[in-house]
mmJSON file of the N, C-alpha and C atoms, coordinates in Angstrom:
{"data_MODEL":{"atom_site":{
"group_PDB":["ATOM","ATOM","ATOM","ATOM","ATOM","ATOM","ATOM","ATOM","ATOM","ATOM","ATOM","ATOM","ATOM","ATOM","ATOM","ATOM","ATOM","ATOM","ATOM","ATOM","ATOM","ATOM","ATOM","ATOM","ATOM","ATOM","ATOM","ATOM","ATOM","ATOM","ATOM","ATOM","ATOM","ATOM","ATOM","ATOM","ATOM","ATOM","ATOM","ATOM","ATOM","ATOM","ATOM","ATOM","ATOM","ATOM","ATOM","ATOM","ATOM","ATOM","ATOM","ATOM","ATOM","ATOM","ATOM","ATOM","ATOM","ATOM","ATOM","ATOM","ATOM","ATOM","ATOM","ATOM","ATOM","ATOM","ATOM","ATOM","ATOM","ATOM","ATOM","ATOM","ATOM","ATOM","ATOM","ATOM","ATOM","ATOM","ATOM","ATOM","ATOM","ATOM","ATOM","ATOM","ATOM","ATOM","ATOM","ATOM","ATOM","ATOM","ATOM","ATOM","ATOM","ATOM","ATOM","ATOM","ATOM","ATOM","ATOM","ATOM","ATOM","ATOM","ATOM","ATOM","ATOM","ATOM","ATOM","ATOM","ATOM","ATOM","ATOM","ATOM","ATOM","ATOM","ATOM","ATOM","ATOM","ATOM","ATOM","ATOM","ATOM","ATOM","ATOM","ATOM","ATOM","ATOM","ATOM","ATOM","ATOM","ATOM","ATOM","ATOM","ATOM","ATOM","ATOM","ATOM","ATOM","ATOM","ATOM","ATOM","ATOM","ATOM","ATOM","ATOM","ATOM","ATOM","ATOM","ATOM","ATOM","ATOM","ATOM","ATOM","ATOM","ATOM","ATOM","ATOM","ATOM","ATOM","ATOM","ATOM","ATOM","ATOM","ATOM","ATOM","ATOM","ATOM","ATOM","ATOM","ATOM","ATOM","ATOM","ATOM","ATOM","ATOM","ATOM","ATOM","ATOM"],
"id":[1,2,3,4,5,6,7,8,9,10,11,12,13,14,15,16,17,18,19,20,21,22,23,24,25,26,27,28,29,30,31,32,33,34,35,36,37,38,39,40,41,42,43,44,45,46,47,48,49,50,51,52,53,54,55,56,57,58,59,60,61,62,63,64,65,66,67,68,69,70,71,72,73,74,75,76,77,78,79,80,81,82,83,84,85,86,87,88,89,90,91,92,93,94,95,96,97,98,99,100,101,102,103,104,105,106,107,108,109,110,111,112,113,114,115,116,117,118,119,120,121,122,123,124,125,126,127,128,129,130,131,132,133,134,135,136,137,138,139,140,141,142,143,144,145,146,147,148,149,150,151,152,153,154,155,156,157,158,159,160,161,162,163,164,165,166,167,168,169,170,171,172,173,174,175,176,177],
"type_symbol":["N","C","C","N","C","C","N","C","C","N","C","C","N","C","C","N","C","C","N","C","C","N","C","C","N","C","C","N","C","C","N","C","C","N","C","C","N","C","C","N","C","C","N","C","C","N","C","C","N","C","C","N","C","C","N","C","C","N","C","C","N","C","C","N","C","C","N","C","C","N","C","C","N","C","C","N","C","C","N","C","C","N","C","C","N","C","C","N","C","C","N","C","C","N","C","C","N","C","C","N","C","C","N","C","C","N","C","C","N","C","C","N","C","C","N","C","C","N","C","C","N","C","C","N","C","C","N","C","C","N","C","C","N","C","C","N","C","C","N","C","C","N","C","C","N","C","C","N","C","C","N","C","C","N","C","C","N","C","C","N","C","C","N","C","C","N","C","C","N","C","C","N","C","C","N","C","C"],
"label_atom_id":["N","CA","C","N","CA","C","N","CA","C","N","CA","C","N","CA","C","N","CA","C","N","CA","C","N","CA","C","N","CA","C","N","CA","C","N","CA","C","N","CA","C","N","CA","C","N","CA","C","N","CA","C","N","CA","C","N","CA","C","N","CA","C","N","CA","C","N","CA","C","N","CA","C","N","CA","C","N","CA","C","N","CA","C","N","CA","C","N","CA","C","N","CA","C","N","CA","C","N","CA","C","N","CA","C","N","CA","C","N","CA","C","N","CA","C","N","CA","C","N","CA","C","N","CA","C","N","CA","C","N","CA","C","N","CA","C","N","CA","C","N","CA","C","N","CA","C","N","CA","C","N","CA","C","N","CA","C","N","CA","C","N","CA","C","N","CA","C","N","CA","C","N","CA","C","N","CA","C","N","CA","C","N","CA","C","N","CA","C","N","CA","C","N","CA","C","N","CA","C","N","CA","C","N","CA","C"],
"label_alt_id":[null,null,null,null,null,null,null,null,null,null,null,null,null,null,null,null,null,null,null,null,null,null,null,null,null,null,null,null,null,null,null,null,null,null,null,null,null,null,null,null,null,null,null,null,null,null,null,null,null,null,null,null,null,null,null,null,null,null,null,null,null,null,null,null,null,null,null,null,null,null,null,null,null,null,null,null,null,null,null,null,null,null,null,null,null,null,null,null,null,null,null,null,null,null,null,null,null,null,null,null,null,null,null,null,null,null,null,null,null,null,null,null,null,null,null,null,null,null,null,null,null,null,null,null,null,null,null,null,null,null,null,null,null,null,null,null,null,null,null,null,null,null,null,null,null,null,null,null,null,null,null,null,null,null,null,null,null,null,null,null,null,null,null,null,null,null,null,null,null,null,null,null,null,null,null,null,null],
"label_comp_id":["MET","MET","MET","ASP","ASP","ASP","SER","SER","SER","SER","SER","SER","LEU","LEU","LEU","LYS","LYS","LYS","THR","THR","THR","GLY","GLY","GLY","LEU","LEU","LEU","CYS","CYS","CYS","PHE","PHE","PHE","GLY","GLY","GLY","LEU","LEU","LEU","THR","THR","THR","SER","SER","SER","GLY","GLY","GLY","THR","THR","THR","ILE","ILE","ILE","THR","THR","THR","THR","THR","THR","LEU","LEU","LEU","GLY","GLY","GLY","LEU","LEU","LEU","MET","MET","MET","ALA","ALA","ALA","GLY","GLY","GLY","LEU","LEU","LEU","GLU","GLU","GLU","SER","SER","SER","GLY","GLY","GLY","THR","THR","THR","GLY","GLY","GLY","SER","SER","SER","ARG","ARG","ARG","LEU","LEU","LEU","VAL","VAL","VAL","VAL","VAL","VAL","LEU","LEU","LEU","GLY","GLY","GLY","GLY","GLY","GLY","ILE","ILE","ILE","ILE","ILE","ILE","THR","THR","THR","ILE","ILE","ILE","ALA","ALA","ALA","ILE","ILE","ILE","ALA","ALA","ALA","ASP","ASP","ASP","ALA","ALA","ALA","PHE","PHE","PHE","SER","SER","SER","ASP","ASP","ASP","ALA","ALA","ALA","LEU","LEU","LEU","GLY","GLY","GLY","ILE","ILE","ILE","HIS","HIS","HIS","ILE","ILE","ILE","SER","SER","SER"],
"label_asym_id":["A","A","A","A","A","A","A","A","A","A","A","A","A","A","A","A","A","A","A","A","A","A","A","A","A","A","A","A","A","A","A","A","A","A","A","A","A","A","A","A","A","A","A","A","A","A","A","A","A","A","A","A","A","A","A","A","A","A","A","A","A","A","A","A","A","A","A","A","A","A","A","A","A","A","A","A","A","A","A","A","A","A","A","A","A","A","A","A","A","A","A","A","A","A","A","A","A","A","A","A","A","A","A","A","A","A","A","A","A","A","A","A","A","A","A","A","A","A","A","A","A","A","A","A","A","A","A","A","A","A","A","A","A","A","A","A","A","A","A","A","A","A","A","A","A","A","A","A","A","A","A","A","A","A","A","A","A","A","A","A","A","A","A","A","A","A","A","A","A","A","A","A","A","A","A","A","A"],
"label_entity_id":["1","1","1","1","1","1","1","1","1","1","1","1","1","1","1","1","1","1","1","1","1","1","1","1","1","1","1","1","1","1","1","1","1","1","1","1","1","1","1","1","1","1","1","1","1","1","1","1","1","1","1","1","1","1","1","1","1","1","1","1","1","1","1","1","1","1","1","1","1","1","1","1","1","1","1","1","1","1","1","1","1","1","1","1","1","1","1","1","1","1","1","1","1","1","1","1","1","1","1","1","1","1","1","1","1","1","1","1","1","1","1","1","1","1","1","1","1","1","1","1","1","1","1","1","1","1","1","1","1","1","1","1","1","1","1","1","1","1","1","1","1","1","1","1","1","1","1","1","1","1","1","1","1","1","1","1","1","1","1","1","1","1","1","1","1","1","1","1","1","1","1","1","1","1","1","1","1"],
"label_seq_id":[1,1,1,2,2,2,3,3,3,4,4,4,5,5,5,6,6,6,7,7,7,8,8,8,9,9,9,10,10,10,11,11,11,12,12,12,13,13,13,14,14,14,15,15,15,16,16,16,17,17,17,18,18,18,19,19,19,20,20,20,21,21,21,22,22,22,23,23,23,24,24,24,25,25,25,26,26,26,27,27,27,28,28,28,29,29,29,30,30,30,31,31,31,32,32,32,33,33,33,34,34,34,35,35,35,36,36,36,37,37,37,38,38,38,39,39,39,40,40,40,41,41,41,42,42,42,43,43,43,44,44,44,45,45,45,46,46,46,47,47,47,48,48,48,49,49,49,50,50,50,51,51,51,52,52,52,53,53,53,54,54,54,55,55,55,56,56,56,57,57,57,58,58,58,59,59,59],
"pdbx_PDB_ins_code":[null,null,null,null,null,null,null,null,null,null,null,null,null,null,null,null,null,null,null,null,null,null,null,null,null,null,null,null,null,null,null,null,null,null,null,null,null,null,null,null,null,null,null,null,null,null,null,null,null,null,null,null,null,null,null,null,null,null,null,null,null,null,null,null,null,null,null,null,null,null,null,null,null,null,null,null,null,null,null,null,null,null,null,null,null,null,null,null,null,null,null,null,null,null,null,null,null,null,null,null,null,null,null,null,null,null,null,null,null,null,null,null,null,null,null,null,null,null,null,null,null,null,null,null,null,null,null,null,null,null,null,null,null,null,null,null,null,null,null,null,null,null,null,null,null,null,null,null,null,null,null,null,null,null,null,null,null,null,null,null,null,null,null,null,null,null,null,null,null,null,null,null,null,null,null,null,null],
"Cartn_x":[5.637,6.103,6.053,7.165,7.173,6.429,6.095,5.226,5.889,7.2,7.848,7.841,7.962,7.909,6.502,5.489,4.103,3.818,4.3,4.075,4.702,5.95,6.635,5.987,5.57,4.929,3.594,2.778,1.473,1.632,2.581,2.831,3.253,4.178,4.672,3.612,2.817,1.764,0.691,0.278,-0.747,-0.242,0.945,1.518,1.743,2.279,2.541,1.271,0.236,-1.029,-1.675,-1.764,-2.398,-1.6,-0.277,0.573,0.476,0.532,0.492,-0.85,-1.941,-3.257,-3.419,-2.944,-3.01,-2.183,-0.993,-0.124,-0.749,-1.293,-1.915,-3.077,-3.922,-5.072,-4.618,-3.626,-3.149,-2.477,-1.598,-0.911,-1.86,-2.819,-3.767,-4.647,-5.121,-5.977,-5.181,-3.915,-3.095,-2.508,-2.146,-1.469,-2.249,-2.926,-3.647,-2.725,-1.467,-0.483,-0.18,-0.324,-0.011,1.471,2.311,3.757,4.166,3.568,3.862,3.387,2.207,1.686,2.595,3.026,3.917,5.254,5.822,7.07,6.917,5.796,5.525,5.394,4.756,4.595,5.956,6.809,8.145,8.946,8.885,9.616,9.112,7.803,7.261,7.484,7.52,7.786,9.169,10.149,11.516,11.621,11.106,11.205,10.428,9.242,8.42,9.05,9.648,10.312,11.465,12.263,13.364,12.858,11.812,11.314,10.688,9.963,9.39,10.49,11.503,12.61,13.324,13.551,14.215,13.333,12.032,11.116,11.052,10.991,10.964,12.296,13.404,14.732,14.891,14.457,14.599,13.694,12.492,11.573,11.998],
"Cartn_y":[157.412,157.84,156.63,156.347,155.178,155.468,154.412,154.548,155.322,155.19,155.928,157.43,157.816,159.238,159.784,159.004,159.414,159.551,158.591,158.62,159.859,160.118,161.288,162.59,162.679,163.895,164.14,163.1,163.245,163.57,162.909,163.183,164.634,165.108,166.475,167.523,167.316,168.275,168.339,167.187,167.155,167.797,167.408,167.957,169.462,169.886,171.314,172.152,171.636,172.366,172.516,171.432,171.483,172.357,172.209,173.007,174.486,174.824,176.229,176.873,176.169,176.73,176.947,176.007,176.171,177.346,177.492,178.61,179.941,180.004,181.25,181.66,180.708,181.019,181.487,180.798,181.168,182.528,182.791,184.082,185.234,185.004,186.065,186.415,185.392,185.681,186.247,185.884,186.365,187.745,188.073,189.347,190.303,189.771,190.628,191.313,190.931,191.571,190.689,191.259,190.519,190.191,191.082,190.872,189.691,189.572,188.448,187.14,187.144,185.94,185.528,186.473,186.173,185.634,186.244,185.741,184.341,184.08,182.75,181.705,182.071,181.133,180.777,181.755,181.503,180.621,180.93,180.14,178.708,178.518,177.166,176.383,177.052,176.354,175.716,176.447,175.925,174.833,175.104,174.131,172.859,172.978,171.804,170.962,171.607,170.863,170.028,170.634,169.89,168.75,168.982,167.931,166.79,167.101,166.048,165.235,165.92,165.229,164.292,164.751,163.915,162.739,162.981,161.907,160.826,161.228,160.261,159.527,160.229,159.608,158.557,158.891,157.959,156.742,156.972,155.841,154.974],
"Cartn_z":[-247.831,-246.527,-245.59,-244.922,-244.036,-242.727,-242.019,-240.84,-239.7,-239.524,-238.433,-238.7,-239.964,-240.311,-240.094,-240.494,-240.265,-238.768,-237.992,-236.546,-235.936,-236.283,-235.742,-236.154,-237.411,-237.912,-237.218,-237.118,-236.453,-234.974,-234.32,-232.905,-232.711,-233.519,-233.397,-233.67,-234.716,-235.045,-233.967,-233.481,-232.432,-231.152,-230.736,-229.508,-229.624,-230.746,-230.95,-230.97,-231.599,-231.681,-230.31,-229.576,-228.248,-227.296,-227.308,-226.423,-226.75,-228.041,-228.449,-228.127,-228.373,-228.048,-226.54,-225.744,-224.287,-223.812,-224.374,-224.006,-224.408,-225.626,-226.092,-225.191,-224.841,-223.985,-222.607,-222.049,-220.717,-220.683,-221.651,-221.665,-221.971,-222.859,-223.187,-221.986,-221.293,-220.138,-218.973,-218.874,-217.767,-217.971,-219.207,-219.444,-220.333,-221.342,-222.281,-223.273,-223.3,-224.173,-225.386,-226.59,-227.808,-227.891,-227.42,-227.47,-226.591,-225.42,-224.528,-225.153,-225.767,-226.41,-227.568,-228.391,-229.506,-229.018,-227.989,-227.414,-226.85,-226.224,-225.686,-226.777,-227.885,-229.001,-229.591,-229.777,-230.323,-229.368,-228.082,-227.089,-227.037,-226.996,-226.898,-228.188,-229.332,-230.594,-230.568,-230.083,-230.013,-228.954,-227.764,-226.669,-226.972,-227.545,-227.84,-228.946,-229.922,-230.994,-230.437,-229.555,-228.947,-228.074,-227.295,-226.406,-227.201,-228.277,-229.118,-229.799,-230.288,-230.96,-229.981,-228.775,-227.778,-227.374,-227.216,-226.866,-227.931,-229.194,-230.292,-230.36,-230.163,-230.216,-229.12,-227.925,-226.796,-226.977,-227.473,-227.643,-228.813],
"occupancy":[1.0,1.0,1.0,1.0,1.0,1.0,1.0,1.0,1.0,1.0,1.0,1.0,1.0,1.0,1.0,1.0,1.0,1.0,1.0,1.0,1.0,1.0,1.0,1.0,1.0,1.0,1.0,1.0,1.0,1.0,1.0,1.0,1.0,1.0,1.0,1.0,1.0,1.0,1.0,1.0,1.0,1.0,1.0,1.0,1.0,1.0,1.0,1.0,1.0,1.0,1.0,1.0,1.0,1.0,1.0,1.0,1.0,1.0,1.0,1.0,1.0,1.0,1.0,1.0,1.0,1.0,1.0,1.0,1.0,1.0,1.0,1.0,1.0,1.0,1.0,1.0,1.0,1.0,1.0,1.0,1.0,1.0,1.0,1.0,1.0,1.0,1.0,1.0,1.0,1.0,1.0,1.0,1.0,1.0,1.0,1.0,1.0,1.0,1.0,1.0,1.0,1.0,1.0,1.0,1.0,1.0,1.0,1.0,1.0,1.0,1.0,1.0,1.0,1.0,1.0,1.0,1.0,1.0,1.0,1.0,1.0,1.0,1.0,1.0,1.0,1.0,1.0,1.0,1.0,1.0,1.0,1.0,1.0,1.0,1.0,1.0,1.0,1.0,1.0,1.0,1.0,1.0,1.0,1.0,1.0,1.0,1.0,1.0,1.0,1.0,1.0,1.0,1.0,1.0,1.0,1.0,1.0,1.0,1.0,1.0,1.0,1.0,1.0,1.0,1.0,1.0,1.0,1.0,1.0,1.0,1.0,1.0,1.0,1.0,1.0,1.0,1.0],
"B_iso_or_equiv":[0.0,0.0,0.0,0.0,0.0,0.0,0.0,0.0,0.0,0.0,0.0,0.0,0.0,0.0,0.0,0.0,0.0,0.0,0.0,0.0,0.0,0.0,0.0,0.0,0.0,0.0,0.0,0.0,0.0,0.0,0.0,0.0,0.0,0.0,0.0,0.0,0.0,0.0,0.0,0.0,0.0,0.0,0.0,0.0,0.0,0.0,0.0,0.0,0.0,0.0,0.0,0.0,0.0,0.0,0.0,0.0,0.0,0.0,0.0,0.0,0.0,0.0,0.0,0.0,0.0,0.0,0.0,0.0,0.0,0.0,0.0,0.0,0.0,0.0,0.0,0.0,0.0,0.0,0.0,0.0,0.0,0.0,0.0,0.0,0.0,0.0,0.0,0.0,0.0,0.0,0.0,0.0,0.0,0.0,0.0,0.0,0.0,0.0,0.0,0.0,0.0,0.0,0.0,0.0,0.0,0.0,0.0,0.0,0.0,0.0,0.0,0.0,0.0,0.0,0.0,0.0,0.0,0.0,0.0,0.0,0.0,0.0,0.0,0.0,0.0,0.0,0.0,0.0,0.0,0.0,0.0,0.0,0.0,0.0,0.0,0.0,0.0,0.0,0.0,0.0,0.0,0.0,0.0,0.0,0.0,0.0,0.0,0.0,0.0,0.0,0.0,0.0,0.0,0.0,0.0,0.0,0.0,0.0,0.0,0.0,0.0,0.0,0.0,0.0,0.0,0.0,0.0,0.0,0.0,0.0,0.0,0.0,0.0,0.0,0.0,0.0,0.0],
"pdbx_formal_charge":[null,null,null,null,null,null,null,null,null,null,null,null,null,null,null,null,null,null,null,null,null,null,null,null,null,null,null,null,null,null,null,null,null,null,null,null,null,null,null,null,null,null,null,null,null,null,null,null,null,null,null,null,null,null,null,null,null,null,null,null,null,null,null,null,null,null,null,null,null,null,null,null,null,null,null,null,null,null,null,null,null,null,null,null,null,null,null,null,null,null,null,null,null,null,null,null,null,null,null,null,null,null,null,null,null,null,null,null,null,null,null,null,null,null,null,null,null,null,null,null,null,null,null,null,null,null,null,null,null,null,null,null,null,null,null,null,null,null,null,null,null,null,null,null,null,null,null,null,null,null,null,null,null,null,null,null,null,null,null,null,null,null,null,null,null,null,null,null,null,null,null,null,null,null,null,null,null],
"auth_seq_id":[1,1,1,2,2,2,3,3,3,4,4,4,5,5,5,6,6,6,7,7,7,8,8,8,9,9,9,10,10,10,11,11,11,12,12,12,13,13,13,14,14,14,15,15,15,16,16,16,17,17,17,18,18,18,19,19,19,20,20,20,21,21,21,22,22,22,23,23,23,24,24,24,25,25,25,26,26,26,27,27,27,28,28,28,29,29,29,30,30,30,31,31,31,32,32,32,33,33,33,34,34,34,35,35,35,36,36,36,37,37,37,38,38,38,39,39,39,40,40,40,41,41,41,42,42,42,43,43,43,44,44,44,45,45,45,46,46,46,47,47,47,48,48,48,49,49,49,50,50,50,51,51,51,52,52,52,53,53,53,54,54,54,55,55,55,56,56,56,57,57,57,58,58,58,59,59,59],
"auth_comp_id":["MET","MET","MET","ASP","ASP","ASP","SER","SER","SER","SER","SER","SER","LEU","LEU","LEU","LYS","LYS","LYS","THR","THR","THR","GLY","GLY","GLY","LEU","LEU","LEU","CYS","CYS","CYS","PHE","PHE","PHE","GLY","GLY","GLY","LEU","LEU","LEU","THR","THR","THR","SER","SER","SER","GLY","GLY","GLY","THR","THR","THR","ILE","ILE","ILE","THR","THR","THR","THR","THR","THR","LEU","LEU","LEU","GLY","GLY","GLY","LEU","LEU","LEU","MET","MET","MET","ALA","ALA","ALA","GLY","GLY","GLY","LEU","LEU","LEU","GLU","GLU","GLU","SER","SER","SER","GLY","GLY","GLY","THR","THR","THR","GLY","GLY","GLY","SER","SER","SER","ARG","ARG","ARG","LEU","LEU","LEU","VAL","VAL","VAL","VAL","VAL","VAL","LEU","LEU","LEU","GLY","GLY","GLY","GLY","GLY","GLY","ILE","ILE","ILE","ILE","ILE","ILE","THR","THR","THR","ILE","ILE","ILE","ALA","ALA","ALA","ILE","ILE","ILE","ALA","ALA","ALA","ASP","ASP","ASP","ALA","ALA","ALA","PHE","PHE","PHE","SER","SER","SER","ASP","ASP","ASP","ALA","ALA","ALA","LEU","LEU","LEU","GLY","GLY","GLY","ILE","ILE","ILE","HIS","HIS","HIS","ILE","ILE","ILE","SER","SER","SER"],
"auth_asym_id":["A","A","A","A","A","A","A","A","A","A","A","A","A","A","A","A","A","A","A","A","A","A","A","A","A","A","A","A","A","A","A","A","A","A","A","A","A","A","A","A","A","A","A","A","A","A","A","A","A","A","A","A","A","A","A","A","A","A","A","A","A","A","A","A","A","A","A","A","A","A","A","A","A","A","A","A","A","A","A","A","A","A","A","A","A","A","A","A","A","A","A","A","A","A","A","A","A","A","A","A","A","A","A","A","A","A","A","A","A","A","A","A","A","A","A","A","A","A","A","A","A","A","A","A","A","A","A","A","A","A","A","A","A","A","A","A","A","A","A","A","A","A","A","A","A","A","A","A","A","A","A","A","A","A","A","A","A","A","A","A","A","A","A","A","A","A","A","A","A","A","A","A","A","A","A","A","A"],
"auth_atom_id":["N","CA","C","N","CA","C","N","CA","C","N","CA","C","N","CA","C","N","CA","C","N","CA","C","N","CA","C","N","CA","C","N","CA","C","N","CA","C","N","CA","C","N","CA","C","N","CA","C","N","CA","C","N","CA","C","N","CA","C","N","CA","C","N","CA","C","N","CA","C","N","CA","C","N","CA","C","N","CA","C","N","CA","C","N","CA","C","N","CA","C","N","CA","C","N","CA","C","N","CA","C","N","CA","C","N","CA","C","N","CA","C","N","CA","C","N","CA","C","N","CA","C","N","CA","C","N","CA","C","N","CA","C","N","CA","C","N","CA","C","N","CA","C","N","CA","C","N","CA","C","N","CA","C","N","CA","C","N","CA","C","N","CA","C","N","CA","C","N","CA","C","N","CA","C","N","CA","C","N","CA","C","N","CA","C","N","CA","C","N","CA","C","N","CA","C","N","CA","C","N","CA","C","N","CA","C"],
"pdbx_PDB_model_num":[1,1,1,1,1,1,1,1,1,1,1,1,1,1,1,1,1,1,1,1,1,1,1,1,1,1,1,1,1,1,1,1,1,1,1,1,1,1,1,1,1,1,1,1,1,1,1,1,1,1,1,1,1,1,1,1,1,1,1,1,1,1,1,1,1,1,1,1,1,1,1,1,1,1,1,1,1,1,1,1,1,1,1,1,1,1,1,1,1,1,1,1,1,1,1,1,1,1,1,1,1,1,1,1,1,1,1,1,1,1,1,1,1,1,1,1,1,1,1,1,1,1,1,1,1,1,1,1,1,1,1,1,1,1,1,1,1,1,1,1,1,1,1,1,1,1,1,1,1,1,1,1,1,1,1,1,1,1,1,1,1,1,1,1,1,1,1,1,1,1,1,1,1,1,1,1,1]
}}}
């Protein structure tokens, strides 16, 4: 595996994990609804993937 692929993979996994955990904690404490938390996770997964891809592309 080349270094740019490792960098992108590690960056994406770290960013996705931290973002998703923060979103889950915030939505759970704010709403208490499992459906809202699940919807938020799906939304942030798509949005975070696009933002990470664009950030790596630009850099």
